[in-house]
C-alpha positions, 0 to 999 in steps of 0.5 A: 456789563449792566446790559449783561447782567440785566439779560441774565436777569430777564432770562434766568439763569439756566436759560442765560447760560444755554443761550450763550453756551457756558456751564455754571461757575465752579469757582468765581462768581461775580456779586452785584447788588447782592445777586451772584452771577456766573463770572465766566458767562458774564465776562463772555457775553460782555465781550459782545458789546465792545467786539460784536460777538459773545466770547465762547466758553472754550475761548478763555479761562474762567479762573481768577487770572482771567475772567474773574481778574477782568471783572475786578479790574472793571470795578465789580466784586468778585468772590471765590466759591466752593461748588461741591457735587455733594450736599452736606449731609451727603458728605456727613453720611459718607464720612460717618459710613466710612467711620463705622467701616473702620471700626468693623472687623477684618473679613478673612 
C-alpha cells in the first residue's frame, strides 16, 4: 500500500486517478501522514501488488462496506467526507435568494 501512496504522490492526484480510471472520491478518504487520498482508487490500485493487476473502478464499491472497510482492516485511517457540488458561498447565496422570493408578493 505504501508503494501505491508513493506512486500517487509522485504522479499527483489527477494523473493517478486518470492513469487507473478512477474519479474523485465522494464519500471516504484514506488519511496517511496528514495527506488525504481517494480511498477507492488506492484500494483498487493496491490490488495489483497482490494479484498482478489493479481493479477497475467498476469492479468494486468504494462505500463504507467495501474499500473503506478493507483499508481500515489493514490498519489505515479512513474518514467520511462530504463533497458538495456547490461552494459554501454559493449555498449561502442561493438560500438567501430563496428567502427573498418567499417574502415576495405572489404574481397573479
